[in-house]
N, CA, C and O of each residue as an XYZ file, in Angstrom:
456
protein
N       4.429     26.354     13.635
C       3.901     25.095     13.123
C       2.438     24.979     13.561
O       2.110     25.213     14.725
N       1.580     24.623     12.635
C       0.154     24.533     12.945
C      -0.149     23.305     13.793
O       0.647     22.369     13.865
N      -1.311     23.329     14.430
C      -1.704     22.179     15.247
C      -1.854     20.931     14.382
O      -1.587     19.820     14.839
N      -2.284     21.113     13.124
C      -2.406     19.971     12.223
C      -1.048     19.310     12.009
O      -0.926     18.088     12.092
N      -0.025     20.124     11.734
C       1.313     19.568     11.479
C       1.893     18.899     12.727
O       2.542     17.858     12.632
N       1.661     19.490     13.878
C       2.137     18.896     15.131
C       1.471     17.538     15.337
O       2.145     16.553     15.639
N       0.148     17.485     15.175
C      -0.576     16.221     15.346
C      -0.162     15.199     14.295
O      -0.029     14.014     14.601
N       0.043     15.648     13.066
C       0.442     14.731     12.000
C       1.801     14.112     12.310
O       1.979     12.903     12.157
N       2.758     14.927     12.742
C       4.086     14.393     13.062
C       4.054     13.490     14.294
O       4.748     12.474     14.344
N       3.248     13.863     15.281
C       3.095     13.006     16.454
C       2.484     11.667     16.057
O       2.935     10.613     16.506
N       1.464     11.713     15.222
C       0.797     10.492     14.760
C       1.769      9.611     13.967
O       1.840      8.404     14.198
N       2.511     10.204     13.042
C       3.458      9.427     12.224
C       4.556      8.817     13.095
O       4.906      7.649     12.925
N       5.095      9.595     14.016
C       6.161      9.094     14.889
C       5.670      7.945     15.751
O       6.344      6.921     15.867
N       4.493      8.106     16.359
C       3.979      7.032     17.207
C       3.565      5.814     16.379
O       3.641      4.686     16.866
N       3.131      6.025     15.143
C       2.794      4.885     14.279
C       4.037      4.052     13.991
O       4.017      2.829     14.132
N       5.120      4.715     13.588
C       6.358      3.981     13.314
C       6.889      3.305     14.573
O       7.365      2.171     14.517
N       6.809      3.989     15.699
C       7.275      3.414     16.956
C       6.431      2.201     17.348
O       6.971      1.185     17.784
N       5.118      2.303     17.196
C       4.223      1.196     17.532
C       4.495     -0.027     16.663
O       4.536     -1.153     17.160
N       4.680      0.195     15.377
C       4.961     -0.914     14.456
C       6.298     -1.569     14.799
O       6.418     -2.794     14.798
N       7.294     -0.744     15.089
C       8.612     -1.273     15.457
C       8.538     -2.083     16.746
O       9.124     -3.161     16.839
N       7.822     -1.569     17.733
C       7.685     -2.293     18.998
C       6.900     -3.590     18.823
O       7.212     -4.587     19.474
N       5.896     -3.594     17.963
C       5.143     -4.821     17.684
C       6.074     -5.871     17.061
O       6.066     -7.034     17.464
N       6.869     -5.449     16.083
C       7.813     -6.382     15.454
C       8.831     -6.905     16.475
O       9.194     -8.080     16.442
N       9.287     -6.038     17.377
C      10.217     -6.459     18.415
C       9.570     -7.469     19.351
O      10.203     -8.452     19.737
N       8.311     -7.235     19.719
C       7.615     -8.197     20.579
C       7.427     -9.537     19.886
O       7.530    -10.588     20.519
N       7.146     -9.502     18.569
C       7.045    -10.764     17.823
C       8.376    -11.505     17.856
O       8.416    -12.720     18.049
N       9.451    -10.774     17.669
C      10.788    -11.376     17.704
C      11.089    -11.957     19.081
O      11.586    -13.079     19.187
N      10.795    -11.208     20.128
C      11.025    -11.714     21.484
C      10.187    -12.960     21.773
O      10.669    -13.909     22.392
N       8.940    -12.953     21.325
C       8.092    -14.131     21.497
C       8.650    -15.323     20.726
O       8.594    -16.456     21.205
N       9.189    -15.071     19.535
C       9.727    -16.150     18.697
C      10.941    -16.817     19.338
O      11.168    -18.012     19.146
N      11.717    -16.054     20.093
C      12.903    -16.630     20.734
C      12.616    -17.080     22.159
O      13.536    -17.397     22.914
N      11.330    -17.108     22.528
C      10.950    -17.650     23.823
C      11.041    -16.668     24.981
O      11.147    -17.090     26.133
N      11.001    -15.387     24.706
C      11.068    -14.379     25.771
C       9.892    -13.415     25.683
O      10.078    -12.209     25.526
N       8.664    -13.964     25.787
C       7.516    -13.052     25.739
C       7.617    -12.059     26.874
O       8.023    -12.400     27.985
N       7.247    -10.841     26.583
C       7.443     -9.821     27.605
C       6.324     -8.822     27.665
O       5.140     -9.160     27.678
N       6.736     -7.602     27.701
C       5.807     -6.508     27.967
C       4.770     -6.345     26.875
O       4.955     -6.751     25.728
N       3.682     -5.736     27.281
C       2.608     -5.385     26.354
C       2.386     -3.883     26.472
O       2.417     -3.336     27.575
N       2.169     -3.236     25.383
C       1.926     -1.802     25.404
C       0.704     -1.486     24.563
O       0.364     -2.222     23.636
N       0.056     -0.394     24.893
C      -1.111      0.065     24.155
C      -0.745      1.357     23.442
O      -0.225      2.282     24.065
N      -1.012      1.431     22.141
C      -0.654      2.653     21.398
C      -1.656      3.781     21.628
O      -2.263      4.283     20.682
N      -1.824      4.177     22.889
C      -2.827      5.181     23.233
C      -2.519      6.537     22.593
O      -3.423      7.201     22.086
N      -1.252      6.950     22.614
C      -0.892      8.240     22.022
C      -1.189      8.223     20.524
O      -1.664      9.215     19.972
N      -0.908      7.098     19.867
C      -1.196      6.959     18.439
C      -2.688      7.143     18.169
O      -3.070      7.868     17.251
N      -3.515      6.498     18.956
C      -4.965      6.588     18.752
C      -5.497      7.992     19.040
O      -6.353      8.490     18.308
N      -5.002      8.628     20.090
C      -5.437      9.989     20.415
C      -5.035     10.952     19.303
O      -5.828     11.804     18.902
N      -3.805     10.819     18.803
C      -3.339     11.684     17.715
C      -4.169     11.450     16.452
O      -4.510     12.403     15.752
N      -4.491     10.203     16.161
C      -5.282      9.890     14.970
C      -6.685     10.486     15.057
O      -7.175     11.079     14.096
N      -7.321     10.327     16.204
C      -8.667     10.865     16.381
C      -8.634     12.397     16.308
O      -9.521     13.012     15.716
N      -7.624     12.999     16.901
C      -7.483     14.457     16.850
C      -7.288     14.943     15.422
O      -7.849     15.966     15.030
N      -6.497     14.214     14.644
C      -6.261     14.587     13.242
C      -7.554     14.573     12.436
O      -7.763     15.433     11.581
N      -8.417     13.606     12.705
C      -9.696     13.521     11.986
C     -10.485     14.815     12.167
O     -11.081     15.328     11.220
N     -10.481     15.332     13.385
C     -11.246     16.547     13.657
C     -10.521     17.802     13.170
O     -11.146     18.686     12.584
N      -9.227     17.888     13.402
C      -8.465     19.083     13.000
C      -8.443     19.223     11.477
O      -8.526     20.335     10.956
N      -8.331     18.103     10.765
C      -8.276     18.136      9.300
C      -9.658     18.311      8.670
O      -9.766     18.505      7.459
N     -10.691     18.244      9.467
C     -12.036     18.452      8.944
C     -12.675     17.212      8.351
O     -13.631     17.316      7.582
N     -12.160     16.035      8.698
C     -12.699     14.794      8.154
C     -13.858     14.253      8.981
O     -14.464     13.253      8.596
N     -14.179     14.880     10.098
C     -15.203     14.334     10.995
C     -16.568     14.240     10.330
O     -17.337     13.324     10.623
N     -16.877     15.171      9.442
C     -18.204     15.152      8.826
C     -18.265     14.276      7.573
O     -19.300     13.665      7.306
N     -17.197     14.205      6.816
C     -17.180     13.388      5.593
C     -15.790     12.796      5.405
O     -14.874     13.466      4.928
N     -15.650     11.534      5.785
C     -14.343     10.888      5.689
C     -14.124     10.311      4.294
O     -15.024      9.692      3.727
N     -12.927     10.514      3.741
C     -12.619      9.893      2.450
C     -12.480      8.373      2.607
O     -12.258      7.866      3.706
N     -12.613      7.669      1.492
C     -12.565      6.213      1.510
C     -11.281      5.642      2.064
O     -11.308      4.634      2.769
N     -10.143      6.271      1.755
C      -8.868      5.741      2.234
C      -8.776      5.808      3.755
O      -8.150      4.949      4.377
N      -9.397      6.824      4.357
C      -9.367      6.951      5.812
C     -10.262      5.907      6.473
O      -9.904      5.334      7.501
N     -11.421      5.665      5.880
C     -12.306      4.617      6.398
C     -11.610      3.261      6.306
O     -11.688      2.461      7.238
N     -10.930      2.999      5.188
C     -10.192      1.745      5.026
C      -9.092      1.616      6.078
O      -8.882      0.534      6.626
N      -8.381      2.726      6.364
C      -7.337      2.708      7.393
C      -7.908      2.354      8.760
O      -7.303      1.589      9.511
N      -9.071      2.908      9.081
C      -9.683      2.643     10.385
C     -10.083      1.177     10.504
O      -9.834      0.545     11.530
N     -10.705      0.636      9.453
C     -11.104     -0.782      9.457
C      -9.867     -1.673      9.580
O      -9.853     -2.627     10.358
N      -8.833     -1.352      8.806
C      -7.595     -2.140      8.866
C      -6.911     -2.013     10.224
O      -6.291     -2.966     10.695
N      -7.018     -0.854     10.852
C      -6.424     -0.662     12.175
C      -7.055     -1.619     13.184
O      -6.351     -2.244     13.976
N      -8.389     -1.730     13.151
C      -9.045     -2.673     14.052
C      -8.605     -4.110     13.743
O      -8.384     -4.903     14.658
N      -8.480     -4.440     12.460
C      -7.988     -5.769     12.090
C      -6.571     -6.017     12.577
O      -6.248     -7.107     13.046
N      -5.724     -4.992     12.462
C      -4.329     -5.082     12.924
C      -4.284     -5.313     14.438
O      -3.505     -6.135     14.920
N      -5.116     -4.592     15.177
C      -5.133     -4.752     16.632
C      -5.598     -6.151     17.012
O      -4.993     -6.793     17.871
N      -6.665     -6.629     16.381
C      -7.190     -7.965     16.695
C      -6.176     -9.044     16.321
O      -5.916     -9.952     17.111
N      -5.600     -8.950     15.118
C      -4.598     -9.934     14.705
C      -3.377     -9.876     15.615
O      -2.796    -10.909     15.946
N      -2.986     -8.660     16.024
C      -1.845     -8.501     16.923
C      -2.076     -9.156     18.275
O      -1.166     -9.754     18.847
N      -3.296     -9.040     18.781
C      -3.632     -9.684     20.060
C      -3.475    -11.201     19.930
O      -2.900    -11.845     20.808
N      -3.986    -11.769     18.836
C      -3.860    -13.211     18.627
C      -2.403    -13.622     18.408
O      -1.983    -14.684     18.867
N      -1.643    -12.798     17.720
C      -0.240    -13.113     17.454
C       0.580    -13.157     18.736
O       1.544    -13.918     18.827
N       0.215    -12.358     19.718
C       0.991    -12.282     20.954
C       0.395    -13.094     22.098
O       0.931    -13.092     23.205
N      -0.702    -13.783     21.839
C      -1.353    -14.586     22.884
C      -0.603    -15.906     23.039
O      -0.644    -16.761     22.154
N       0.075    -16.062     24.158
C       0.940    -17.229     24.360
C       0.169    -18.527     24.552
O       0.759    -19.604     24.472
N      -1.135    -18.451     24.803
C      -1.914    -19.674     25.011
C      -2.340    -20.330     23.699
O      -2.829    -21.459     23.704
N      -2.160    -19.635     22.582
C      -2.538    -20.208     21.286
C      -1.378    -20.995     20.691
O      -0.221    -20.794     21.060
N      -1.700    -21.883     19.777
C      -0.672    -22.672     19.114
C       0.184    -21.820     18.183
O      -0.216    -20.741     17.745
N       1.371    -22.340     17.898
C       2.314    -21.591     17.068
C       1.786    -21.293     15.663
O       1.988    -20.176     15.185
N       1.113    -22.237     14.966
C       0.598    -21.921     13.631
C      -0.414    -20.769     13.640
O      -0.407    -19.932     12.738
N      -1.274    -20.726     14.648
C      -2.266    -19.657     14.752
C      -1.567    -18.328     14.999
O      -1.914    -17.316     14.392
N      -0.585    -18.333     15.887
C       0.143    -17.102     16.213
C       0.933    -16.585     15.013
O       0.980    -15.378     14.776
N       1.549    -17.483     14.262
C       2.318    -17.066     13.081
C       1.376    -16.488     12.024
O       1.667    -15.451     11.428
N       0.249    -17.159     11.796
C      -0.738    -16.658     10.823
C      -1.254    -15.283     11.228
O      -1.388    -14.389     10.392
N      -1.540    -15.121     12.506
C      -2.037    -13.838     13.007
C      -0.974    -12.748     12.861
O      -1.295    -11.609     12.520
N       0.287    -13.095     13.119
C       1.376    -12.119     12.991
C       1.536    -11.680     11.541
O       1.703    -10.490     11.270
N       1.487    -12.617     10.616
C       1.601    -12.283      9.194
C       0.425    -11.406      8.777
O       0.607    -10.415      8.070
N      -0.778    -11.768      9.211
C      -1.965    -10.978      8.889
C      -1.844     -9.557      9.444
O      -2.177     -8.592      8.755
N      -1.373     -9.426     10.671
C      -1.207     -8.100     11.282
C      -0.196     -7.267     10.498
O      -0.430     -6.084     10.248
N       0.916     -7.867     10.111
C       1.948     -7.134      9.368
C       1.472     -6.746      7.966
O       1.810     -5.671      7.470
N       0.693     -7.615      7.334
C       0.132     -7.277      6.017
C      -0.832     -6.095      6.159
O      -0.806     -5.162      5.357
N      -1.675     -6.147      7.184
C      -2.633     -5.061      7.379
C      -1.937     -3.738      7.660
O      -2.356     -2.698      7.153
N      -0.887     -3.766      8.458
C      -0.179     -2.523      8.755
C       0.555     -2.020      7.511
O       0.720     -0.812      7.339
N       0.988     -2.917      6.659
C       1.618     -2.497      5.399
C       0.601     -1.785      4.505
O       0.918     -0.771      3.883
N      -0.607     -2.314      4.444
C      -1.661     -1.671      3.644
C      -2.032     -0.318      4.258
O      -2.280      0.643      3.529
N      -2.074     -0.235      5.588
C      -2.355      1.038      6.263
C      -1.307      2.077      5.871
O      -1.652      3.210      5.536
N      -0.035      1.698      5.909
C       1.043      2.636      5.524
C       0.913      3.047      4.072
O       1.118      4.213      3.734
N       0.574      2.096      3.205
C       0.400      2.416      1.782
C      -0.737      3.426      1.600
O      -0.596      4.404      0.866
N      -1.857      3.180      2.271
C      -2.998      4.105      2.157
C      -2.647      5.483      2.705
O      -3.059      6.500      2.146
N      -1.890      5.518      3.791
C      -1.516      6.804      4.375
C      -0.608      7.608      3.446
O      -0.693      8.835      3.403
N       0.250      6.927      2.710
C       1.190      7.628      1.840
C       0.586      8.007      0.494
O       0.939      9.042     -0.071
N      -0.326      7.178     -0.028
C      -0.839      7.416     -1.380
C      -2.228      8.039     -1.419
O      -2.576      8.713     -2.388
N      -3.027      7.819     -0.372
C      -4.413      8.313     -0.318
C      -5.116      8.099     -1.667
O      -5.550      9.060     -2.301
N      -5.227      6.818     -2.108
C      -5.683      6.531     -3.465
C      -7.151      6.820     -3.761
O      -7.497      7.034     -4.922
N      -8.009      6.835     -2.777
C      -9.439      7.053     -3.034
C     -10.083      7.782     -1.886
O     -11.283      8.054     -1.923
């Protein structure tokens, strides 16, 4: 198996795991049991490595640039969604925004439309 395939599978696995854990944390917060926080460091390292291994470092396609921008939006919205000091309407709006952004990221990753 090539290094590209290993990194791609690692990236996909950690992406699904990160999204699942984010949804679980939202659920725990919703039932009044805010808990642990985790950083998707392995996901980010795998993603950055893929950019270089796949040869995108010099000229990134539009779908990849969109994924990166949406990733930052997802992280920021996720932070607001899980911040217990904010009001419930703000947290719910941030959670919905984060989930929409991650849905668009998954769509771009699967279809690579542009």
